[in-house]
N, C-alpha and C positions, 0 to 999 in steps of 0.2 A: 578501832577502827583501822587496819593497814593503812599506809601512807597512801593518801589519795594527790600528791603532788604532779604537777607536768611532767616532772622527769618520769612517769611511767610509760612515757613514749617508748621508753628505750627495754620493755616487757613486751614485745611481738603484738603490741599493739594492734594491730591490722586485724587481729586472727580476734579481737573481742568485741563483740556486736550486745550493744545496752539495751537490748531486751524493754521496748516500751522507757528509755531512759534508764535509772538507776531505780527500777520499782522495788524495789524491796528497800528502799527507803525514803521513798518520795512517793504522793499519790501519783499513778504513771500517768504517762505523755502530757506532763506538765513540762512549763519551760523547765523548771526548777526542777523535776526528772534528770532534763537532757544535760541542764548544765552541772550536776553532780556527777554525772556519766564519764563527762567529757575531761572532768577533773581527774575524776577515777582510773582514765586512762586507755577509755575504748578507742575503738578505730571507726566505730560507724554506732548512730545513734537510729535505732528504729522503732517507728510508728504505723500504728491503723492509718486507715483513710475514711472515711465516711461524706457523706453530702448533708448540708442544711436542704432548707425548703430555697434557699434562693442561690443553692448549687453551689457553695461556700466550701471546700474539700475543710475539714477539721478534723482532727486527731480523737478519733475513739475506739474502744476495742470490740465493740459492737452497736448496732440502730438504739441499741435500749438507753436510756440517761437514770433509770433510781438506784443501780448501785455505784454508782460513779462520780453523782451530783447531787446535789441539796436540794433536786427539782420537787421531791416527795412535799418539804416546808413549803416550799412557793407558791402559796395562796392564787396568783395571779395566772397560773398553769395549769388549775387543779383541770380547768377541763378540757385540758391535752392529752388527761388520761385517757387509752384505750386498748387496744385488742388488734393486733396485727401476725400473720402469718409468716416468717423468712423461713428463707430455704427449706421449709418443711415442713417449719417446728412450730407453732401456737404459741402467744406470748401473751399472755391475759395483761391483763392492767398493770403499762408501763407508758412512760411517756419515749417518745422516735425522735433523734435527732433529725428526719427529715419535714417534722410540724414546724418546726422553729424557723426564722431568720436565722442571720449571724449576729444581728443586733441583741434579739432574744439570748441566743445561747453565751452569746459574751457578759448576758447578767449571769447566767449558772455560775457557781464555783464546786471545782472538784475534790471527790474525796476516795479514802483510800477502801479500794473494793474488797479488801479481806480484811477487815477488821479483828478479825476472831484469831486472825494469825498476825498479821503485821501492825501494833500496836502502836508502837511507835513513829509508824508514819503516818498513824492518825492525828499525830499533833499538830500537821501541818495539812490538816482538812480546811477547808472552808477559807484558805487561803487566794487561791489558785486559778485562773481562766483557762476556759479550755482552751489550744494553743490550736491556729487555722498551719496551714500547712506551711503558707509562707512564711511565718513567723519563726516556724520548727526550721527551713530553711536560712532566713535570716539571721537565727542565733546561732547555729551549726557555721557560719561566714565566721561571724562574730570568735566563738570559741575559739575556732579553728588559726585564727590573726591571735588569738589574744597567750593561745597556747603553743604556739610555733608549730605546730607539727597539723596535717588537713586531718579532719575527721568525715567521713564519709554519710551518706543516710540508705538506709534498708526502708523504704516504704511499701507496707502492705496494701492493696485495694481490700476492702473488708466486702463480704456479702455481694460481689460483682451486679451479678445476675437480680436480684433485688432492686439495687438500685436502677440498673437498667428497666425493670419491670414495670414500675413507678414513676419511669419517667427522669431519672436524676442521673444519668451515669454518671460516672465515676473518672472514666477514662479520659472523656476531652478535658476536662478541665484539669487531670494531671496531667496530659501533654503540655496544652497550652505554658500552664505555669510552668514546667521543667525547660518549656522552649525562652518565656520571656527569659528567664534566669540564666541563661546558656548553660543549661545541664545537662540536654539533650543530648551529649556527646561522649563517646567512648573516655574512657580516664575523667570523668568526673568526679566519680566514687560514689555514684548513684545505683543502685539497685530493687526492684522491682518487684514485689512478690504478689502470689497469689496460692487462695487453696482451690480455686479455678484453672480451667485450662483455655478454654474458649478467649478471655478477654487477654491473656498470656501473647496468643496465637496473630492476635491482632495487636495489640503492642508490638508485639518483635514486626510489624511493619511500620509505625508508627515512632522507633524509640529505637535510638542505638544505643544502649543499657543492657548493662547485665540484666537477663531474669531469670527467677528462683519459685520454680513449682515447688511447694509447700505440698506437704502429706501428712495423714493423718496414721492413725493404726487401724480403724475403722471405718467403715460406712463410703463412701465414694464423693467424689467433686459435684457441685451438684446442678451443675450447667449439664454436665452426664445424665443426671440420676432424671434430671427434668426433659432432657433429648430423650430418655428409651435407653443409651448407651451402658450395658453392665457394666461396662471394668470400672472396677474398684483401686481404692490407693495402694490395698496388696498386691495387684494387679501393677500398679505404675511401681510398685519396687520389684520386679521382677528383673530379670538382665533383659527380658524385651520390651517392657516397659521404660525401663531406663534409657536404651537405645532411644525409644519416640521421643523422651523430653529431653534428650540431647540434640535431638535435631531444633526446639524453638528456647532452649534454657540455659545458662549455664552453670547452674547449681540446684542442688534439691534442699530440703531444708526440712527433714522429719522428725517426727520427734524422737527423744532421743532412746525412744524403749524399744523403736523399731531398730535401734543399731545394737544395745545391750537390754533386751529385756529380764525382767524381773523374774525372781522364781517364787513358789507360791509361797515362802516366808519371806516376801518382800527383800531379797537381797541380791544382789545382779548375777546373771546370771552368764551366758558364754556368749558372747557379740556371733552376730551374722554376719553373712558376705556383705551385707548392703551398702559398706561402706567399697571395698574390693571391688563389688558391682558395678558400683558405680565410676570409682577411677578410672577403668578400665573404659570404659565411655565415654570421659572424658569429664565428667559432670563432679564437680566439688559436693562437700557437704557438709551443711550447716546445719547442726543438729539445735532443737529448743527443749526445753528453758531449763537450765540450770537455775537452780533456787539451794539459797543456804538451810532454808529453815527448817529443821526434822520433817517435818510433816511431809516436806516432798523428796527426802533424801532417801535410797535405799538402807537399807535397817544396817548395816555394815558400819554406816558413814554420820551416825546419828548419836548425837551427844547427851540423850536424855530422855525420859518418855514423854518430855513438855517438847506439842506439835510445835510451840511459838519459838522456843530455842534453836540456835544456830547450831550444827553442824558442821562435819566437814566437808564442804562444798569442794575444798580444792583437791581432795583425795582423789572425790568421784571426779573432777577434773580431769586427773592426771592416768586415768584408767580410760578415758574416754580419745583420749591423745594418745593414748599409744593404742589408741585399736584406727586411728587413722583420719579424725576427722579436722576438716580444714577450717572451720571458726564456730564460733559456740555462742550462741542467745545466750545471756545470762541478766538475774534480776541484780547480782551485789559485783558490780565490775572490780571492786577492788580487790577484793578474793580469787576472782579469775588473773587480775594483773596480777598478784602475786604467785598465782600458781602457776602462768607462763613464765615469768618473770626465772621459777628457779628452774623451768625446763630449759628455758634459752641457756640459761648460767652454764648446764652441765652439758648440754652440747657438747662437740667439738668445735674449737673456733670462736663458743659461744653464739652458735645461731641454732634457737633450737625450732624455727620456722618454717612447716612444708608446707606452707598452702598452695593449693593449685592454681590460684589467683587472688592479688592485691588487687 
């Protein structure tokens, strides 16, 4: 594993976003994953936020618990298994975070959600609790002090329409928490993200923080779908759509395939105009997600036919940096730090950073 020491701060860390922490090495969104990502040189820690039954914001990629915790083996919660429809998709026979109080959530233990790919990470199953937003803010402050450099946060409101519909909106608790910690201020290093539009527009009026409009390669924001608005994510990534996003957000977070699509044989194709179009209207571009396993890499960067082996993510990152992206959501921060460090050293004056904002 490449060097993960605090000197990674010389490797343009402001461009690396630790996606759910160091999700390639530890069960995602745990304090351990965040700590490791910070020590590997990220500039920001990213997490998804969902709500418990009593309104506490906790880290969770979605509302379900079966793939990320030991809840299926907890007989005391067997009667919580149920079926829900979230963002138009029916989810059968699962456990949902909004049915648990924070005290109950804290009894669960987190597991690697992709055990077939990330077998090493499964060694850390059942060691860690689900983290609350407050705990994540606290550990980020501690790590910043320990490592001697500021580490920021990327916070995603997950399924905001759904949580609002069930009477547990995410936004009030988010704003309250950021206010209490003094983080609702320009320059605090906190960014707020959403795949929806309505809640970002509302948060624009309540927060003094940069917003990131997340996009997908298909479908549309669920708030627009439920309102009968025909505009899709593809529409949002046109020059006209980007100009509209620029009225309320500072950046877009597209899936990386929207920037460089895959060809029919799963190699990287030619870049689209998305980065240039976004920059033209003043938006930074932060694509997701860079992962080192062969299962996720373009064909030309795979090291073998084994999906679990690590390939050449560093070279993939180089291609996207050359395409002009500003920041990177990564699961393997140490590899990204090495890629950025080499680029940084090769630029005139030793400065390879070209982020639109820091």
